[in-house]
Backbone as JSON, one array per atom type, in Angstrom:
{
  "sequence": "MLVTLIRRYSKPYLPYIWAVIFFQLASTIAALYLPSLNAQIIDEGVSRGDTDYIWRTGG",
  "N": [[17.24, -12.58, 4.93], [17.2, -9.83, 4.48], [18.81, -8.92, 6.56], [21.26, -10.0, 5.84], [21.81, -8.57, 3.5], [22.02, -5.99, 4.57], [24.25, -6.27, 6.26], [26.21, -6.83, 4.39], [26.37, -4.56, 2.68], [26.71, -2.44, 4.39], [29.2, -2.4, 5.51], [31.35, -0.64, 4.58], [30.49, 1.67, 5.75], [30.54, 1.5, 8.48], [32.15, 2.97, 10.43], [30.88, 5.46, 10.33], [28.3, 4.8, 11.09], [28.73, 3.96, 13.73], [29.62, 6.39, 14.76], [27.3, 7.94, 14.55], [25.65, 6.56, 16.34], [27.08, 6.95, 18.72], [27.05, 9.82, 18.98], [24.31, 10.25, 19.1], [23.68, 8.95, 21.48], [25.16, 10.56, 23.26], [23.78, 12.97, 22.92], [21.25, 12.28, 23.9], [21.84, 11.75, 26.59], [22.7, 14.3, 27.39], [20.31, 15.75, 27.0], [18.69, 14.56, 28.93], [20.02, 15.3, 31.24], [19.82, 18.04, 31.35], [17.36, 19.22, 32.55], [17.85, 18.69, 35.28], [20.17, 20.15, 35.69], [19.24, 22.75, 35.21], [17.43, 23.0, 37.36], [19.21, 22.85, 39.47], [20.73, 25.18, 39.08], [18.75, 27.11, 39.48], [17.94, 26.55, 42.15], [20.34, 26.78, 43.66], [21.67, 29.07, 42.67], [19.94, 31.22, 41.63], [17.95, 31.54, 43.6], [19.47, 32.29, 45.79], [20.76, 34.47, 44.85], [23.28, 34.32, 43.78], [25.25, 35.11, 41.42], [27.72, 34.41, 40.45], [27.86, 31.63, 40.86], [25.86, 30.84, 39.11], [27.0, 31.52, 36.63], [29.32, 29.9, 36.68], [28.25, 27.28, 36.86], [26.47, 27.19, 34.71], [28.17, 27.62, 32.62]],
  "CA": [[17.76, -12.05, 3.69], [17.43, -8.41, 4.64], [19.96, -8.75, 7.45], [22.44, -10.32, 5.04], [22.06, -7.42, 2.62], [22.47, -4.86, 5.38], [25.62, -6.56, 6.68], [27.13, -6.8, 3.24], [26.53, -3.24, 2.09], [26.97, -1.4, 5.39], [30.57, -2.5, 6.02], [32.19, 0.57, 4.4], [29.93, 2.79, 6.49], [30.51, 1.18, 9.91], [32.61, 4.08, 11.3], [29.85, 6.5, 10.36], [27.18, 4.27, 11.88], [29.12, 4.02, 15.14], [29.65, 7.8, 15.13], [25.91, 8.36, 14.75], [25.18, 5.95, 17.59], [27.76, 7.64, 19.82], [26.55, 11.18, 19.13], [22.92, 10.17, 19.52], [23.73, 8.63, 22.9], [25.6, 11.77, 23.97], [22.68, 13.92, 22.85], [20.2, 11.82, 24.81], [22.32, 11.97, 27.96], [22.66, 15.75, 27.64], [18.91, 16.17, 27.11], [18.17, 14.09, 30.2], [20.72, 15.99, 32.31], [19.51, 19.47, 31.31], [16.42, 19.67, 33.59], [18.52, 18.64, 36.58], [21.1, 21.27, 35.72], [18.44, 23.96, 35.37], [16.93, 23.03, 38.73], [20.35, 23.13, 40.34], [21.05, 26.59, 38.9], [17.69, 27.89, 40.12], [17.97, 26.34, 43.6], [21.59, 27.25, 44.28], [22.13, 30.38, 42.21], [18.93, 32.26, 41.5], [17.28, 31.77, 44.88], [20.43, 32.93, 46.72], [21.33, 35.66, 44.22], [24.7, 34.05, 43.53], [25.46, 35.13, 39.97], [28.96, 33.68, 40.14], [27.5, 30.21, 40.76], [25.1, 30.68, 37.87], [27.94, 31.54, 35.51], [30.19, 28.71, 36.74], [27.5, 26.07, 36.57], [25.93, 27.29, 33.35], [29.27, 27.57, 31.65]],
  "C": [[18.09, -10.56, 3.83], [18.66, -8.13, 5.51], [21.25, -9.02, 6.69], [22.8, -9.16, 4.12], [22.59, -6.23, 3.41], [23.91, -5.08, 5.82], [26.6, -6.39, 5.54], [27.4, -5.35, 2.79], [26.8, -2.13, 3.11], [28.41, -1.42, 5.9], [31.41, -1.26, 5.77], [31.72, 1.74, 5.26], [29.91, 2.56, 8.01], [31.07, 2.3, 10.8], [31.56, 5.18, 11.42], [28.64, 6.05, 11.19], [27.5, 4.34, 13.36], [29.19, 5.47, 15.62], [28.24, 8.33, 15.39], [25.36, 7.81, 16.06], [25.8, 6.67, 18.79], [27.18, 9.04, 20.05], [25.08, 11.21, 19.54], [22.83, 9.84, 21.01], [24.15, 9.85, 23.72], [24.5, 12.82, 24.0], [21.56, 13.55, 23.82], [20.6, 12.04, 26.26], [22.27, 13.45, 28.31], [21.24, 16.25, 27.81], [18.29, 15.72, 28.42], [18.81, 14.81, 31.39], [20.3, 17.46, 32.42], [18.48, 19.91, 32.35], [17.03, 19.66, 34.99], [19.47, 19.82, 36.74], [20.35, 22.58, 35.91], [17.91, 24.09, 36.79], [18.04, 23.39, 39.71], [20.73, 24.62, 40.27], [20.01, 27.46, 39.61], [17.77, 27.77, 41.64], [19.2, 26.96, 44.26], [21.94, 28.69, 43.9], [21.08, 31.46, 42.25], [18.29, 32.56, 42.85], [18.19, 32.48, 45.89], [21.02, 34.21, 46.13], [22.8, 35.52, 43.91], [24.95, 33.97, 42.03], [26.74, 34.41, 39.57], [28.7, 32.18, 39.99], [26.75, 29.94, 39.47], [26.03, 30.63, 36.67], [28.85, 30.3, 35.49], [29.46, 27.45, 36.33], [26.95, 26.07, 35.15], [27.0, 27.19, 32.29], [29.83, 26.19, 31.55]]
}
């Protein structure tokens, strides 16, 4: 019964629901990629003193 109600009344909001799902997925992927990116910046840029690499990768 609950599923039927949700299907019936959520139809006008489906684009918004899909947008939330998409942006939440993008946010999760970015949050999981960030530690790897930080490690890469530290290993390649900070340890070698390559500020150009830090700016390119961080940007």
